[in-house]
Backbone bond lengths (Angstrom), bond angles and torsions (degrees), N, CA, C in turn:
res aa  C-N    CA-C-N  psi(-1)  N-CA   C-N-CA  omega(-1)  CA-C   N-CA-C  phi
1 X - - - 1.387 - - 1.512 111.31 -
2 X 1.277 118.84 131.97 1.475 121.53 -178.46 1.522 109.34 -92.63
3 X 1.392 112.83 139.37 1.485 117.87 179.24 1.527 104.84 -100.70
4 X 1.269 115.21 146.97 1.503 116.10 176.65 1.443 113.60 -65.91
5 X 1.349 116.66 143.36 1.433 121.61 -176.89 1.495 109.83 -62.56
6 X 1.264 119.84 -32.81 1.447 122.67 -179.34 1.548 112.51 -63.80
7 X 1.353 117.66 -34.18 1.471 119.68 174.39 1.512 110.86 -69.89
8 X 1.312 120.69 -41.05 1.404 125.84 175.94 1.518 111.01 -61.21
9 X 1.314 119.48 -46.45 1.405 122.79 176.57 1.577 112.21 -60.33
10 X 1.309 117.18 -38.40 1.443 121.50 179.19 1.526 109.12 -64.80
11 X 1.331 118.29 -40.74 1.468 120.30 175.09 1.542 111.34 -61.33
12 X 1.309 116.39 -46.02 1.477 119.92 179.41 1.502 109.91 -59.94
13 X 1.325 119.44 -45.33 1.487 124.46 177.88 1.462 110.09 -56.61
14 X 1.370 117.94 -48.86 1.423 123.49 -176.41 1.575 106.73 -62.48
15 X 1.272 117.37 -46.51 1.488 119.67 179.70 1.531 110.72 -58.57
16 X 1.299 116.68 -45.97 1.514 119.48 -176.33 1.489 107.33 -66.46
17 X 1.360 121.39 -37.77 1.478 119.12 178.47 1.466 112.21 -67.79
18 X 1.387 117.02 -39.46 1.465 119.31 -179.47 1.533 108.90 -66.19
19 X 1.305 119.06 -38.69 1.473 124.19 -179.52 1.583 108.63 -64.81
20 X 1.370 115.68 -42.22 1.409 120.34 -179.73 1.560 110.43 -67.04
21 X 1.324 117.45 -40.91 1.429 121.55 176.11 1.538 112.14 -60.94
22 X 1.351 114.16 -46.19 1.510 118.29 178.91 1.508 110.01 -61.97
23 X 1.286 117.15 -45.29 1.491 121.09 -177.44 1.579 109.44 -61.80
24 X 1.293 117.47 -38.57 1.498 123.10 175.86 1.524 109.90 -64.40
25 X 1.303 117.59 -45.39 1.453 120.84 -178.80 1.549 109.70 -65.95
26 X 1.371 114.72 -41.55 1.459 118.93 -178.52 1.486 108.75 -62.85
27 X 1.371 119.12 -39.95 1.464 121.88 -179.65 1.556 112.62 -62.27
28 X 1.354 115.57 -36.37 1.468 119.84 176.08 1.562 109.26 -68.27
29 X 1.301 117.43 -41.15 1.422 118.77 -180.00 1.556 110.20 -62.83
30 X 1.321 118.52 -46.51 1.470 123.88 178.58 1.525 108.81 -58.97
31 X 1.300 119.45 -39.61 1.429 123.99 -176.55 1.571 109.40 -64.09
32 X 1.246 118.66 -28.95 1.487 121.13 -172.99 1.511 114.08 -115.64
33 X 1.308 116.79 18.27 1.516 121.41 174.54 1.550 107.95 -57.34
34 X 1.302 115.55 129.07 1.457 117.81 175.01 1.510 116.70 80.02
35 X 1.395 117.05 18.61 1.493 117.42 179.59 1.526 109.73 -63.78
36 X 1.264 114.87 148.03 1.519 122.00 177.14 1.456 112.68 -100.38
37 X 1.399 118.04 -22.07 1.404 120.69 -174.75 1.549 109.51 -143.85
38 X 1.278 115.57 137.07 1.474 119.83 177.91 1.522 109.49 -88.99
39 X 1.352 116.08 116.55 1.451 120.50 -177.81 1.594 107.96 -106.48
40 X 1.313 113.32 164.50 1.521 115.87 176.38 1.495 111.89 -57.22
41 X 1.345 118.05 -38.23 1.485 122.50 -179.91 1.526 111.82 -58.75
42 X 1.317 113.32 -45.93 1.467 118.73 176.87 1.493 112.32 -61.78
43 X 1.312 117.69 -49.51 1.425 120.78 179.39 1.532 109.55 -57.99
44 X 1.269 120.53 -41.90 1.442 123.91 -177.75 1.558 110.03 -66.02
45 X 1.255 118.04 -30.81 1.477 118.96 177.34 1.492 113.85 -72.83
46 X 1.355 115.79 -33.99 1.455 122.83 -177.96 1.527 113.28 -85.90
47 X 1.318 117.73 -37.54 1.434 120.75 -163.20 1.561 109.95 -112.36
48 X 1.335 113.82 125.40 1.473 117.81 177.05 1.530 112.72 -82.67
49 X 1.345 115.06 -43.75 1.485 118.40 175.28 1.583 110.80 -160.02
50 X 1.248 114.44 157.67 1.463 121.27 176.89 1.540 105.68 -124.50
51 X 1.283 115.32 127.83 1.493 123.48 179.06 1.502 110.01 -110.12
52 X 1.335 117.05 116.06 1.431 121.44 179.94 1.516 106.95 -103.42
53 X 1.320 115.91 119.53 1.515 119.95 -178.90 1.539 109.00 -85.90
54 X 1.339 113.90 164.01 1.408 121.30 176.00 1.620 109.97 -63.99
55 X 1.309 113.08 144.30 1.491 115.37 179.00 1.505 112.85 -70.57
56 X 1.321 116.49 152.24 1.456 125.24 -176.66 1.533 107.84 -132.19
57 X 1.314 116.06 158.44 1.484 118.75 169.98 1.477 107.80 -101.77
58 X 1.337 117.10 124.49 1.490 123.01 178.24 1.575 106.59 -127.44
59 X 1.359 114.33 118.68 1.469 115.75 179.96 1.509 109.96 56.99
60 X 1.316 120.23 36.18 1.475 122.98 178.22 1.516 114.71 76.04
61 X 1.357 116.68 4.34 1.482 119.07 -179.96 1.480 109.03 -114.39
62 X 1.370 115.96 148.72 1.491 119.66 177.31 1.518 109.23 -80.90
63 X 1.266 114.28 125.62 1.485 121.54 -179.43 1.514 108.38 -123.00
64 X 1.305 117.39 138.38 1.498 121.39 179.07 1.502 108.84 -137.02
65 X 1.306 117.98 118.39 1.439 123.21 -179.25 1.559 108.49 -82.73
66 X 1.314 113.21 138.33 1.461 123.24 175.03 1.535 109.63 -128.34
67 X 1.322 115.56 121.06 1.467 121.12 175.00 1.502 110.66 -100.40
68 X 1.311 117.07 135.51 1.478 122.13 177.81 1.541 107.70 -117.28
69 X 1.318 115.37 120.24 1.458 122.35 178.37 1.541 108.88 -103.07
70 X 1.272 115.62 114.88 1.454 120.93 -175.76 1.580 111.39 -85.53
71 X 1.328 114.35 146.86 1.495 117.54 172.29 1.523 110.69 -58.36
72 X 1.265 119.36 139.77 1.427 125.61 172.50 1.540 117.08 75.58
73 X 1.323 116.79 -28.55 1.507 117.96 -176.99 1.494 115.64 -121.81
74 X 1.332 117.18 -5.70 1.498 119.82 176.19 1.479 112.53 81.49
75 X 1.281 115.85 -155.56 1.475 123.95 -178.35 1.479 110.58 -85.22
76 X 1.381 114.49 133.52 1.388 121.21 176.08 1.530 107.82 -119.12
77 X 1.343 117.28 125.06 1.463 121.10 -178.87 1.516 109.22 -88.80
78 X 1.323 119.47 93.94 1.412 122.47 -178.70 1.501 113.60 -72.80
79 X 1.330 117.66 -36.33 1.406 120.77 -174.20 1.533 114.92 -62.27
80 X 1.344 117.56 -41.17 1.428 120.67 -175.48 1.568 109.56 -63.45
81 X 1.278 118.09 -31.26 1.488 122.72 178.33 1.520 114.51 -85.76
82 X 1.356 114.22 -38.29 1.461 117.43 -169.25 1.490 113.53 -98.99
83 X 1.331 122.28 -21.82 1.428 125.99 -177.70 1.489 111.75 -77.83
84 X 1.279 121.59 118.39 1.474 125.15 -179.49 1.510 107.70 -68.08
85 X 1.380 115.48 145.00 1.490 116.60 175.08 1.550 107.94 -76.27
86 X 1.312 109.92 143.69 1.523 119.78 179.71 1.477 110.52 -80.61
87 X 1.322 117.53 137.18 1.422 122.11 177.56 1.563 108.47 -63.18
88 X 1.332 115.04 135.78 1.453 118.89 175.76 1.507 112.11 74.01
89 X 1.276 122.04 8.14 1.491 121.72 177.65 1.500 110.24 -95.54
């Protein structure tokens, strides 16, 4: 089955944009290796936007979700990978 050339070109364009975005993000990371202090300039280079959600009560505790959208790579969910599962939960 033949795929339209337009679909193939769109995949190539998406790949090239993703690679360009990754290369730009990697350049920022290399620029700031070993920083000792987080400045507003550094934050502005890494972060596109921060979304602070309304607070909620969960199990009697105040919980507030914060989403961080990075320049070039979008949102990364750190908690799902880094937060250990609680015993008995």
